[in-house]
C-alpha positions in Angstrom: -6.8 5.6 -55.1 -5.6 2.0 -54.3 -5.2 -0.5 -57.5 -5.8 -4.1 -57.8 -2.0 -4.4 -58.5 -1.3 -2.1 -55.4 -3.4 -4.2 -53.0 -1.5 -7.3 -54.3 2.1 -5.9 -53.7 0.7 -5.0 -50.1 -0.5 -8.5 -49.8 2.9 -9.8 -50.5 4.6 -7.4 -48.1 2.3 -8.1 -45.3 2.9 -11.9 -45.5 6.5 -10.9 -45.8 6.2 -8.8 -42.5 4.1 -11.4 -40.7 6.7 -14.0 -41.2 9.4 -11.8 -40.3 7.5 -11.0 -37.0 7.2 -15.0 -36.3 10.5 -15.7 -36.8 11.7 -12.5 -34.8 14.3 -11.6 -37.5 14.7 -9.8 -40.8 14.2 -12.2 -43.9 17.4 -10.5 -45.8 15.7 -10.8 -49.2 14.3 -8.8 -51.8 10.5 -9.1 -52.6 9.1 -8.7 -56.2 5.8 -8.9 -57.9 5.9 -10.1 -61.8 3.0 -10.7 -63.9 4.0 -14.1 -64.9 6.7 -16.5 -64.6 9.3 -16.8 -67.4 8.8 -19.3 -69.9 11.6 -21.5 -68.6 10.3 -23.3 -65.5 12.8 -24.6 -63.0 13.2 -28.3 -63.3 11.1 -29.3 -60.2 8.1 -27.2 -61.2 5.6 -29.2 -63.1 2.7 -26.5 -62.9 2.8 -22.7 -63.4 4.7 -21.3 -60.8 3.2 -19.1 -58.1 6.5 -17.8 -56.8 10.2 -18.3 -57.2 13.1 -17.7 -54.9 16.4 -16.9 -56.4 19.3 -17.3 -54.3 21.8 -14.9 -53.2 24.9 -14.4 -55.4 27.7 -12.3 -55.9 26.7 -10.3 -52.8 23.3 -9.7 -53.6 20.4 -10.7 -51.4 18.1 -13.5 -52.1 15.1 -12.2 -54.0 11.7 -13.7 -53.7 9.5 -13.2 -56.6 5.6 -13.5 -56.6 3.8 -14.1 -59.9 0.7 -12.1 -59.7 -1.6 -13.4 -62.5 -1.1 -17.3 -61.5 -2.0 -16.5 -57.9 -5.0 -14.2 -59.0 -6.1 -17.0 -61.3 -6.1 -19.7 -58.6 -7.8 -17.6 -55.7 -11.5 -17.8 -55.8 -12.1 -14.8 -53.7 -10.1 -11.9 -51.9 -9.8 -13.8 -48.7 -8.3 -16.9 -50.7 -6.0 -14.5 -52.4 -4.6 -13.2 -49.1 -4.1 -16.8 -47.9 -2.3 -18.1 -51.3 -0.1 -15.1 -51.1 1.2 -15.8 -47.6 1.4 -19.5 -48.5 3.4 -18.8 -51.6 5.8 -16.4 -49.4 6.2 -19.1 -46.4 7.0 -21.9 -48.9 9.7 -19.9 -50.8 11.5 -18.6 -47.6 10.8 -22.3 -45.9 13.0 -23.5 -49.0 15.8 -20.5 -48.7 15.9 -21.5 -44.6 16.1 -25.2 -45.1 13.0 -25.6 -43.3 9.6 -27.3 -43.7 6.7 -24.8 -44.5 4.8 -25.8 -41.7 7.4 -25.1 -39.0 6.9 -21.4 -40.1 3.1 -20.7 -39.6 
């Protein structure tokens, strides 16, 4: 049986795999889902973060984290949830690559 949490994880993986397919190359980062963002937002975050990219360092790959509860809270339905997860993944990968998110869709 697939839980809602499992389904959310699948949406994140699907978004990353779709992006890898469009780019034609592996993203080279770790994906993670956490319930909520940490209580210390990044200086540029004015709203509750939906995701965050942690840059690679000390030989460790970059890490993209999608925050499940804020994303679920913003999505009105299942279709919007999938779109929002994809948007979060695309925005964070674009930041990592130094590109405009619109160039990646």
